[in-house]
mmCIF file of the N, C-alpha and C atoms, coordinates in Angstrom:
data_MODEL
# 
_entry.id   MODEL 
# 
loop_
_atom_site.group_PDB 
_atom_site.id 
_atom_site.type_symbol 
_atom_site.label_atom_id 
_atom_site.label_alt_id 
_atom_site.label_comp_id 
_atom_site.label_asym_id 
_atom_site.label_entity_id 
_atom_site.label_seq_id 
_atom_site.pdbx_PDB_ins_code 
_atom_site.Cartn_x 
_atom_site.Cartn_y 
_atom_site.Cartn_z 
_atom_site.occupancy 
_atom_site.B_iso_or_equiv 
_atom_site.pdbx_formal_charge 
_atom_site.auth_seq_id 
_atom_site.auth_comp_id 
_atom_site.auth_asym_id 
_atom_site.auth_atom_id 
_atom_site.pdbx_PDB_model_num 
ATOM 1   N N  . MET A 1 1  ? 22.292 -42.407 -20.865 1.00 0.00 ? 1  MET A N  1 
ATOM 2   C CA . MET A 1 1  ? 22.818 -42.579 -21.724 1.00 0.00 ? 1  MET A CA 1 
ATOM 3   C C  . MET A 1 1  ? 24.084 -42.934 -21.603 1.00 0.00 ? 1  MET A C  1 
ATOM 4   N N  . SER A 1 2  ? 24.810 -44.453 -21.693 1.00 0.00 ? 2  SER A N  1 
ATOM 5   C CA . SER A 1 2  ? 26.161 -44.797 -21.706 1.00 0.00 ? 2  SER A CA 1 
ATOM 6   C C  . SER A 1 2  ? 27.001 -44.522 -22.346 1.00 0.00 ? 2  SER A C  1 
ATOM 7   N N  . MET A 1 3  ? 28.044 -44.628 -22.740 1.00 0.00 ? 3  MET A N  1 
ATOM 8   C CA . MET A 1 3  ? 28.995 -44.430 -23.824 1.00 0.00 ? 3  MET A CA 1 
ATOM 9   C C  . MET A 1 3  ? 29.252 -45.733 -24.332 1.00 0.00 ? 3  MET A C  1 
ATOM 10  N N  . PRO A 1 4  ? 29.214 -45.938 -25.646 1.00 0.00 ? 4  PRO A N  1 
ATOM 11  C CA . PRO A 1 4  ? 29.341 -46.997 -26.186 1.00 0.00 ? 4  PRO A CA 1 
ATOM 12  C C  . PRO A 1 4  ? 30.847 -47.267 -26.195 1.00 0.00 ? 4  PRO A C  1 
ATOM 13  N N  . LYS A 1 5  ? 31.016 -48.780 -26.236 1.00 0.00 ? 5  LYS A N  1 
ATOM 14  C CA . LYS A 1 5  ? 32.610 -49.220 -26.207 1.00 0.00 ? 5  LYS A CA 1 
ATOM 15  C C  . LYS A 1 5  ? 33.153 -49.577 -27.387 1.00 0.00 ? 5  LYS A C  1 
ATOM 16  N N  . ILE A 1 6  ? 34.157 -49.293 -28.162 1.00 0.00 ? 6  ILE A N  1 
ATOM 17  C CA . ILE A 1 6  ? 34.570 -49.914 -29.532 1.00 0.00 ? 6  ILE A CA 1 
ATOM 18  C C  . ILE A 1 6  ? 35.509 -50.919 -29.134 1.00 0.00 ? 6  ILE A C  1 
ATOM 19  N N  . GLU A 1 7  ? 35.399 -52.045 -29.049 1.00 0.00 ? 7  GLU A N  1 
ATOM 20  C CA . GLU A 1 7  ? 36.090 -53.212 -28.763 1.00 0.00 ? 7  GLU A CA 1 
ATOM 21  C C  . GLU A 1 7  ? 37.012 -53.725 -29.934 1.00 0.00 ? 7  GLU A C  1 
ATOM 22  N N  . CYS A 1 8  ? 38.109 -54.112 -29.970 1.00 0.00 ? 8  CYS A N  1 
ATOM 23  C CA . CYS A 1 8  ? 39.111 -54.837 -31.300 1.00 0.00 ? 8  CYS A CA 1 
ATOM 24  C C  . CYS A 1 8  ? 40.035 -55.715 -30.575 1.00 0.00 ? 8  CYS A C  1 
ATOM 25  N N  . THR A 1 9  ? 39.770 -56.920 -30.713 1.00 0.00 ? 9  THR A N  1 
ATOM 26  C CA . THR A 1 9  ? 40.770 -57.956 -29.995 1.00 0.00 ? 9  THR A CA 1 
ATOM 27  C C  . THR A 1 9  ? 41.845 -58.262 -30.488 1.00 0.00 ? 9  THR A C  1 
ATOM 28  N N  . ASN A 1 10 ? 41.994 -57.911 -32.156 1.00 0.00 ? 10 ASN A N  1 
ATOM 29  C CA . ASN A 1 10 ? 43.329 -57.992 -32.483 1.00 0.00 ? 10 ASN A CA 1 
ATOM 30  C C  . ASN A 1 10 ? 43.320 -56.948 -33.443 1.00 0.00 ? 10 ASN A C  1 
ATOM 31  N N  . ILE A 1 11 ? 44.654 -56.040 -33.196 1.00 0.00 ? 11 ILE A N  1 
ATOM 32  C CA . ILE A 1 11 ? 45.267 -55.051 -33.593 1.00 0.00 ? 11 ILE A CA 1 
ATOM 33  C C  . ILE A 1 11 ? 45.660 -55.249 -34.800 1.00 0.00 ? 11 ILE A C  1 
ATOM 34  N N  . SER A 1 12 ? 44.893 -54.795 -36.149 1.00 0.00 ? 12 SER A N  1 
ATOM 35  C CA . SER A 1 12 ? 45.788 -54.646 -37.579 1.00 0.00 ? 12 SER A CA 1 
ATOM 36  C C  . SER A 1 12 ? 45.119 -53.457 -38.039 1.00 0.00 ? 12 SER A C  1 
ATOM 37  N N  . LYS A 1 13 ? 45.572 -53.329 -39.498 1.00 0.00 ? 13 LYS A N  1 
ATOM 38  C CA . LYS A 1 13 ? 45.112 -52.194 -39.961 1.00 0.00 ? 13 LYS A CA 1 
ATOM 39  C C  . LYS A 1 13 ? 43.777 -51.762 -40.219 1.00 0.00 ? 13 LYS A C  1 
ATOM 40  N N  . CYS A 1 14 ? 43.264 -52.813 -40.724 1.00 0.00 ? 14 CYS A N  1 
ATOM 41  C CA . CYS A 1 14 ? 41.597 -53.398 -41.098 1.00 0.00 ? 14 CYS A CA 1 
ATOM 42  C C  . CYS A 1 14 ? 40.846 -52.613 -39.627 1.00 0.00 ? 14 CYS A C  1 
ATOM 43  N N  . CYS A 1 15 ? 41.450 -53.332 -38.386 1.00 0.00 ? 15 CYS A N  1 
ATOM 44  C CA . CYS A 1 15 ? 40.958 -53.320 -37.363 1.00 0.00 ? 15 CYS A CA 1 
ATOM 45  C C  . CYS A 1 15 ? 40.605 -51.513 -36.842 1.00 0.00 ? 15 CYS A C  1 
ATOM 46  N N  . ALA A 1 16 ? 41.828 -50.988 -36.943 1.00 0.00 ? 16 ALA A N  1 
ATOM 47  C CA . ALA A 1 16 ? 42.243 -49.538 -36.471 1.00 0.00 ? 16 ALA A CA 1 
ATOM 48  C C  . ALA A 1 16 ? 41.236 -48.667 -37.365 1.00 0.00 ? 16 ALA A C  1 
ATOM 49  N N  . ALA A 1 17 ? 41.329 -49.191 -38.505 1.00 0.00 ? 17 ALA A N  1 
ATOM 50  C CA . ALA A 1 17 ? 40.547 -48.017 -39.779 1.00 0.00 ? 17 ALA A CA 1 
ATOM 51  C C  . ALA A 1 17 ? 38.947 -48.348 -39.212 1.00 0.00 ? 17 ALA A C  1 
ATOM 52  N N  . ALA A 1 18 ? 38.834 -49.358 -39.044 1.00 0.00 ? 18 ALA A N  1 
ATOM 53  C CA . ALA A 1 18 ? 37.256 -49.518 -38.762 1.00 0.00 ? 18 ALA A CA 1 
ATOM 54  C C  . ALA A 1 18 ? 36.879 -48.979 -37.543 1.00 0.00 ? 18 ALA A C  1 
ATOM 55  N N  . SER A 1 19 ? 37.507 -49.058 -36.632 1.00 0.00 ? 19 SER A N  1 
ATOM 56  C CA . SER A 1 19 ? 37.455 -48.379 -35.053 1.00 0.00 ? 19 SER A CA 1 
ATOM 57  C C  . SER A 1 19 ? 37.371 -46.763 -35.382 1.00 0.00 ? 19 SER A C  1 
ATOM 58  N N  . LEU A 1 20 ? 38.487 -46.423 -36.323 1.00 0.00 ? 20 LEU A N  1 
ATOM 59  C CA . LEU A 1 20 ? 38.471 -45.031 -36.474 1.00 0.00 ? 20 LEU A CA 1 
ATOM 60  C C  . LEU A 1 20 ? 37.226 -44.430 -37.059 1.00 0.00 ? 20 LEU A C  1 
ATOM 61  N N  . VAL A 1 21 ? 36.355 -45.198 -38.065 1.00 0.00 ? 21 VAL A N  1 
ATOM 62  C CA . VAL A 1 21 ? 35.325 -44.619 -38.570 1.00 0.00 ? 21 VAL A CA 1 
ATOM 63  C C  . VAL A 1 21 ? 34.200 -44.778 -37.705 1.00 0.00 ? 21 VAL A C  1 
ATOM 64  N N  . GLN A 1 22 ? 34.229 -45.717 -36.821 1.00 0.00 ? 22 GLN A N  1 
ATOM 65  C CA . GLN A 1 22 ? 33.025 -46.082 -36.005 1.00 0.00 ? 22 GLN A CA 1 
ATOM 66  C C  . GLN A 1 22 ? 33.030 -44.721 -34.988 1.00 0.00 ? 22 GLN A C  1 
ATOM 67  N N  . SER A 1 23 ? 34.196 -44.420 -34.342 1.00 0.00 ? 23 SER A N  1 
ATOM 68  C CA . SER A 1 23 ? 34.643 -43.469 -33.381 1.00 0.00 ? 23 SER A CA 1 
ATOM 69  C C  . SER A 1 23 ? 34.107 -42.099 -34.145 1.00 0.00 ? 23 SER A C  1 
ATOM 70  N N  . ILE A 1 24 ? 34.186 -42.149 -35.335 1.00 0.00 ? 24 ILE A N  1 
ATOM 71  C CA . ILE A 1 24 ? 33.833 -40.520 -35.938 1.00 0.00 ? 24 ILE A CA 1 
ATOM 72  C C  . ILE A 1 24 ? 32.444 -40.581 -35.947 1.00 0.00 ? 24 ILE A C  1 
ATOM 73  N N  . ALA A 1 25 ? 31.611 -41.912 -36.165 1.00 0.00 ? 25 ALA A N  1 
ATOM 74  C CA . ALA A 1 25 ? 30.307 -41.852 -36.473 1.00 0.00 ? 25 ALA A CA 1 
ATOM 75  C C  . ALA A 1 25 ? 29.380 -41.509 -35.265 1.00 0.00 ? 25 ALA A C  1 
ATOM 76  N N  . LEU A 1 26 ? 29.960 -42.034 -34.107 1.00 0.00 ? 26 LEU A N  1 
ATOM 77  C CA . LEU A 1 26 ? 29.399 -41.838 -32.872 1.00 0.00 ? 26 LEU A CA 1 
ATOM 78  C C  . LEU A 1 26 ? 29.669 -40.544 -32.251 1.00 0.00 ? 26 LEU A C  1 
ATOM 79  N N  . GLU A 1 27 ? 30.897 -39.994 -32.558 1.00 0.00 ? 27 GLU A N  1 
ATOM 80  C CA . GLU A 1 27 ? 30.914 -38.276 -32.331 1.00 0.00 ? 27 GLU A CA 1 
ATOM 81  C C  . GLU A 1 27 ? 30.090 -37.465 -32.866 1.00 0.00 ? 27 GLU A C  1 
ATOM 82  N N  . GLU A 1 28 ? 29.956 -37.813 -34.494 1.00 0.00 ? 28 GLU A N  1 
ATOM 83  C CA . GLU A 1 28 ? 28.753 -37.034 -35.018 1.00 0.00 ? 28 GLU A CA 1 
ATOM 84  C C  . GLU A 1 28 ? 27.360 -37.289 -34.436 1.00 0.00 ? 28 GLU A C  1 
ATOM 85  N N  . THR A 1 29 ? 26.995 -38.542 -34.005 1.00 0.00 ? 29 THR A N  1 
ATOM 86  C CA . THR A 1 29 ? 25.685 -38.842 -33.243 1.00 0.00 ? 29 THR A CA 1 
ATOM 87  C C  . THR A 1 29 ? 25.843 -38.040 -32.108 1.00 0.00 ? 29 THR A C  1 
ATOM 88  N N  . ALA A 1 30 ? 26.812 -37.625 -31.299 1.00 0.00 ? 30 ALA A N  1 
ATOM 89  C CA . ALA A 1 30 ? 26.805 -37.114 -30.377 1.00 0.00 ? 30 ALA A CA 1 
ATOM 90  C C  . ALA A 1 30 ? 26.451 -35.358 -30.701 1.00 0.00 ? 30 ALA A C  1 
ATOM 91  N N  . ILE A 1 31 ? 27.213 -35.153 -31.323 1.00 0.00 ? 31 ILE A N  1 
ATOM 92  C CA . ILE A 1 31 ? 26.980 -33.610 -31.904 1.00 0.00 ? 31 ILE A CA 1 
ATOM 93  C C  . ILE A 1 31 ? 25.534 -33.260 -32.462 1.00 0.00 ? 31 ILE A C  1 
ATOM 94  N N  . SER A 1 32 ? 24.821 -34.423 -33.233 1.00 0.00 ? 32 SER A N  1 
ATOM 95  C CA . SER A 1 32 ? 23.658 -33.879 -33.576 1.00 0.00 ? 32 SER A CA 1 
ATOM 96  C C  . SER A 1 32 ? 22.675 -33.884 -32.328 1.00 0.00 ? 32 SER A C  1 
ATOM 97  N N  . HIS A 1 33 ? 22.686 -35.111 -31.202 1.00 0.00 ? 33 HIS A N  1 
ATOM 98  C CA . HIS A 1 33 ? 21.874 -34.795 -30.074 1.00 0.00 ? 33 HIS A CA 1 
ATOM 99  C C  . HIS A 1 33 ? 22.055 -33.549 -29.251 1.00 0.00 ? 33 HIS A C  1 
ATOM 100 N N  . ILE A 1 34 ? 23.601 -32.892 -29.364 1.00 0.00 ? 34 ILE A N  1 
ATOM 101 C CA . ILE A 1 34 ? 23.499 -31.655 -28.468 1.00 0.00 ? 34 ILE A CA 1 
ATOM 102 C C  . ILE A 1 34 ? 22.835 -30.567 -29.413 1.00 0.00 ? 34 ILE A C  1 
ATOM 103 N N  . LEU A 1 35 ? 22.818 -30.572 -30.758 1.00 0.00 ? 35 LEU A N  1 
ATOM 104 C CA . LEU A 1 35 ? 22.247 -29.311 -31.649 1.00 0.00 ? 35 LEU A CA 1 
ATOM 105 C C  . LEU A 1 35 ? 20.720 -29.870 -31.727 1.00 0.00 ? 35 LEU A C  1 
ATOM 106 N N  . ASN A 1 36 ? 20.345 -30.860 -31.623 1.00 0.00 ? 36 ASN A N  1 
ATOM 107 C CA . ASN A 1 36 ? 18.838 -30.798 -31.521 1.00 0.00 ? 36 ASN A CA 1 
ATOM 108 C C  . ASN A 1 36 ? 18.221 -30.426 -30.212 1.00 0.00 ? 36 ASN A C  1 
ATOM 109 N N  . ALA A 1 37 ? 18.931 -30.797 -28.934 1.00 0.00 ? 37 ALA A N  1 
ATOM 110 C CA . ALA A 1 37 ? 18.708 -30.416 -27.703 1.00 0.00 ? 37 ALA A CA 1 
ATOM 111 C C  . ALA A 1 37 ? 18.735 -28.947 -27.601 1.00 0.00 ? 37 ALA A C  1 
ATOM 112 N N  . GLU A 1 38 ? 19.729 -27.888 -28.487 1.00 0.00 ? 38 GLU A N  1 
ATOM 113 C CA . GLU A 1 38 ? 19.785 -26.551 -28.406 1.00 0.00 ? 38 GLU A CA 1 
ATOM 114 C C  . GLU A 1 38 ? 18.746 -26.168 -29.406 1.00 0.00 ? 38 GLU A C  1 
ATOM 115 N N  . GLY A 1 39 ? 18.190 -26.911 -30.187 1.00 0.00 ? 39 GLY A N  1 
ATOM 116 C CA . GLY A 1 39 ? 17.303 -26.129 -31.176 1.00 0.00 ? 39 GLY A CA 1 
ATOM 117 C C  . GLY A 1 39 ? 15.886 -26.365 -30.246 1.00 0.00 ? 39 GLY A C  1 
ATOM 118 N N  . GLU A 1 40 ? 15.767 -27.566 -29.494 1.00 0.00 ? 40 GLU A N  1 
ATOM 119 C CA . GLU A 1 40 ? 14.621 -27.392 -28.729 1.00 0.00 ? 40 GLU A CA 1 
ATOM 120 C C  . GLU A 1 40 ? 14.161 -26.411 -27.660 1.00 0.00 ? 40 GLU A C  1 
ATOM 121 N N  . ASN A 1 41 ? 15.579 -25.816 -27.417 1.00 0.00 ? 41 ASN A N  1 
ATOM 122 C CA . ASN A 1 41 ? 15.479 -24.889 -26.087 1.00 0.00 ? 41 ASN A CA 1 
ATOM 123 C C  . ASN A 1 41 ? 15.089 -23.554 -26.928 1.00 0.00 ? 41 ASN A C  1 
# 
């Protein structure tokens, strides 16, 4: 599984906020995959 890329061509407050929220969502997804794998063990 490859790491997704967050791209933002023009940096603005809106783009920065959207990138931050997207980054948090991706981190939560990664944590849920780890917990799921541990639960299967």
